[in-house]
Backbone bond lengths (Angstrom), bond angles and torsions (degrees), N, CA, C in turn:
res aa  C-N    CA-C-N  psi(-1)  N-CA   C-N-CA  omega(-1)  CA-C   N-CA-C  phi
1 M - - - 1.433 - - 1.535 109.85 -
2 Q 1.306 111.29 151.58 1.447 116.80 178.37 1.529 110.15 -80.61
3 S 1.261 114.63 149.04 1.443 117.70 -179.41 1.519 109.86 -79.16
4 L 1.280 115.55 161.62 1.463 121.39 -178.27 1.515 111.29 -62.49
5 S 1.293 118.75 -38.00 1.454 121.69 -179.11 1.532 111.05 -66.97
6 V 1.340 118.33 -35.83 1.460 120.61 177.78 1.539 109.15 -67.01
7 L 1.329 116.66 -42.91 1.456 120.51 178.96 1.531 111.40 -64.09
8 Q 1.322 116.44 -39.52 1.472 120.20 178.57 1.519 110.23 -64.98
9 L 1.341 117.17 -38.64 1.460 120.81 178.00 1.514 111.21 -65.41
10 K 1.355 116.71 -42.97 1.483 119.38 176.68 1.532 111.04 -63.76
11 H 1.327 115.41 -39.37 1.476 119.08 178.56 1.523 110.45 -62.49
12 A 1.305 117.97 -44.20 1.454 122.62 179.20 1.542 110.60 -62.76
13 H 1.335 115.71 -40.73 1.464 119.64 178.72 1.540 109.74 -65.41
14 L 1.331 117.43 -42.45 1.459 121.11 179.23 1.554 110.82 -64.75
15 L 1.318 116.68 -38.00 1.467 119.95 176.85 1.506 111.12 -65.53
16 E 1.329 117.00 -38.26 1.462 121.45 176.77 1.520 111.21 -63.97
17 E 1.330 116.09 -43.89 1.469 120.53 178.03 1.540 110.17 -63.22
18 H 1.328 114.97 -40.92 1.461 119.52 178.99 1.525 110.48 -61.15
19 G 1.333 116.57 -44.78 1.444 120.59 178.54 1.508 112.73 -61.43
20 T 1.330 116.14 -42.04 1.464 121.43 176.46 1.522 111.30 -62.16
21 D 1.332 115.50 -43.81 1.465 119.87 179.73 1.523 110.74 -65.68
22 C 1.322 117.78 -39.85 1.482 121.56 178.02 1.527 110.38 -63.12
23 A 1.331 116.48 -41.56 1.456 120.33 179.53 1.530 111.02 -65.03
24 A 1.343 115.46 -40.91 1.467 119.88 179.17 1.538 109.86 -65.92
25 L 1.332 115.70 -40.16 1.485 119.74 178.54 1.509 109.97 -63.75
26 C 1.330 117.61 -40.92 1.461 121.29 179.22 1.531 111.01 -63.24
27 R 1.327 116.62 -42.57 1.478 120.32 176.77 1.527 110.73 -61.66
28 C 1.324 115.86 -41.67 1.473 119.00 179.91 1.540 110.71 -64.95
29 K 1.339 116.93 -37.73 1.460 119.92 177.95 1.512 111.13 -64.31
30 V 1.319 116.94 -40.42 1.476 121.70 178.62 1.550 109.01 -65.00
31 E 1.327 116.37 -46.06 1.479 118.98 178.45 1.518 111.06 -61.28
32 L 1.312 117.55 -40.18 1.465 121.55 179.22 1.529 110.18 -64.01
33 A 1.324 116.45 -43.63 1.469 119.79 178.93 1.539 110.71 -62.47
34 D 1.353 116.35 -41.66 1.461 119.94 177.47 1.526 110.99 -62.43
35 A 1.339 116.16 -43.01 1.461 119.87 -179.45 1.521 110.76 -65.52
36 Q 1.340 117.27 -37.35 1.454 120.28 177.76 1.519 111.27 -66.31
37 M 1.330 117.36 -38.41 1.457 120.32 177.66 1.533 109.86 -65.89
38 C 1.335 117.00 -40.44 1.475 119.59 176.58 1.516 111.40 -62.70
39 E 1.346 116.14 -38.64 1.456 119.76 178.69 1.522 111.16 -64.11
40 V 1.333 117.42 -42.72 1.440 121.13 178.76 1.534 110.71 -62.44
41 D 1.343 115.15 -43.50 1.470 119.55 177.32 1.517 111.45 -61.06
42 A 1.331 116.53 -41.51 1.464 121.16 179.98 1.527 110.83 -63.91
43 H 1.349 116.44 -41.03 1.453 119.70 179.06 1.515 110.41 -66.44
44 M 1.316 117.22 -40.78 1.479 119.87 178.53 1.517 110.86 -64.03
45 T 1.329 117.36 -41.48 1.452 121.09 178.09 1.528 110.86 -64.12
46 A 1.328 115.71 -42.44 1.467 120.47 179.56 1.532 110.06 -62.10
47 N 1.323 117.07 -44.48 1.465 120.94 178.87 1.512 111.57 -62.70
48 T 1.342 115.99 -41.80 1.471 119.37 178.50 1.520 110.56 -63.03
49 L 1.318 117.05 -42.42 1.470 120.67 179.80 1.544 110.52 -65.47
50 L 1.317 116.32 -39.65 1.463 119.45 178.48 1.535 111.30 -63.65
51 Q 1.334 115.82 -40.85 1.461 119.39 177.71 1.526 110.80 -64.87
52 A 1.324 116.44 -40.61 1.469 119.76 178.73 1.523 110.42 -65.08
53 M 1.327 116.53 -39.33 1.458 120.81 179.88 1.536 110.32 -65.23
54 C 1.325 116.83 -42.41 1.472 120.24 178.12 1.511 111.15 -64.11
55 A 1.322 116.71 -40.11 1.467 120.78 178.01 1.532 110.30 -63.55
56 A 1.332 116.10 -41.88 1.475 119.66 179.89 1.546 110.24 -65.13
57 K 1.340 115.68 -40.60 1.468 118.85 178.18 1.538 110.76 -63.42
58 D 1.337 116.02 -43.37 1.456 119.36 179.21 1.536 110.57 -62.69
59 H 1.332 116.34 -41.65 1.460 119.85 178.01 1.519 111.19 -61.56
60 A 1.348 115.50 -43.90 1.474 118.83 179.40 1.538 111.10 -64.82
61 T 1.321 117.34 -38.90 1.465 120.43 179.01 1.524 110.03 -64.32
62 R 1.339 116.54 -43.32 1.478 119.27 179.00 1.528 110.26 -63.50
63 A 1.339 117.00 -39.81 1.459 120.32 -179.75 1.548 109.73 -65.21
64 E 1.337 117.06 -39.87 1.457 119.28 177.48 1.514 111.66 -64.27
65 C 1.329 116.82 -42.39 1.461 120.54 178.04 1.538 111.69 -63.71
66 T 1.315 116.21 -40.45 1.463 120.20 178.33 1.524 110.28 -64.36
67 A 1.332 117.19 -40.98 1.456 120.80 179.42 1.530 110.69 -66.49
68 A 1.327 117.17 -39.78 1.466 120.86 178.49 1.538 110.63 -64.62
69 L 1.316 115.15 -42.53 1.457 119.85 178.97 1.525 110.95 -64.86
70 S 1.327 117.06 -41.86 1.460 120.59 178.43 1.525 110.88 -63.57
71 K 1.326 116.50 -39.74 1.460 119.69 178.65 1.544 109.78 -64.17
72 W 1.311 115.89 -40.91 1.462 118.39 178.80 1.527 110.69 -65.76
73 E 1.335 117.79 -40.35 1.462 121.06 178.92 1.524 111.14 -62.85
74 V 1.321 116.34 -41.04 1.474 119.73 178.93 1.532 109.59 -62.11
75 G 1.323 116.26 -44.93 1.466 119.29 177.95 1.511 112.10 -60.90
76 F 1.306 116.38 -42.74 1.478 120.34 179.73 1.526 110.07 -63.89
77 L 1.338 116.71 -45.65 1.469 119.17 -179.03 1.514 111.45 -65.87
78 Q 1.320 117.69 -35.60 1.476 119.72 176.95 1.518 110.18 -64.81
79 A 1.336 116.85 -42.86 1.454 120.17 179.09 1.538 110.13 -65.17
80 L 1.317 116.22 -40.63 1.475 119.72 178.16 1.513 110.54 -64.41
81 N 1.321 117.21 -40.57 1.462 121.62 178.18 1.543 110.15 -61.72
82 I 1.312 117.72 -41.95 1.463 121.45 179.60 1.527 109.54 -63.72
83 C 1.347 115.85 -43.48 1.461 119.68 178.92 1.526 111.12 -62.29
84 L 1.335 116.03 -45.60 1.439 120.34 -179.12 1.535 111.52 -64.76
85 C 1.320 115.97 -40.80 1.458 119.89 179.37 1.533 110.19 -65.16
86 T 1.300 115.84 -41.85 1.471 120.33 178.41 1.512 109.76 -63.38
87 S 1.339 116.38 -45.54 1.462 120.07 -179.70 1.530 110.38 -62.76
88 L 1.324 116.72 -43.03 1.451 121.21 179.46 1.530 110.46 -63.50
89 S 1.305 117.16 -41.55 1.478 120.87 179.61 1.536 110.31 -64.03
90 L 1.309 115.15 -41.35 1.477 118.57 178.52 1.506 110.62 -66.45
91 Y 1.331 118.05 -37.75 1.454 121.67 179.34 1.527 110.15 -66.97
92 V 1.337 116.42 -43.89 1.466 120.47 178.45 1.540 109.62 -62.73
93 F 1.302 117.90 -41.09 1.452 121.67 178.06 1.528 110.27 -63.55
94 Y 1.323 115.95 -41.50 1.447 120.61 179.09 1.533 110.02 -61.75
95 L 1.352 115.54 -45.08 1.461 119.02 -179.99 1.537 111.87 -65.66
96 S 1.309 116.20 -33.88 1.469 117.59 -179.46 1.544 111.30 -72.47
97 C 1.314 115.45 -21.40 1.474 118.02 178.94 1.517 111.53 -81.36
98 L 1.263 119.78 -14.64 1.470 121.86 -177.15 1.483 112.77 -75.38
């Protein structure tokens, strides 16, 4: 049989190992919590960037639509101007023939 002093020494060694393991586990829990906080921050940043990108795309789409509409309006007004000028010229010619 082992003597009491040998058993007490083994018990003390096991308690020391247990304390070391508990401290390592605590450090790992802290590192995990930090990593989880970083992950949450990264997700929030990614979502913010995605929202900004969608807003920029929407703005660009609206600008393109506005430009297309303006181009169409210019074409329409030019055609209207040609029609009015032609009508006015014909009217002036008609009046000069009277």
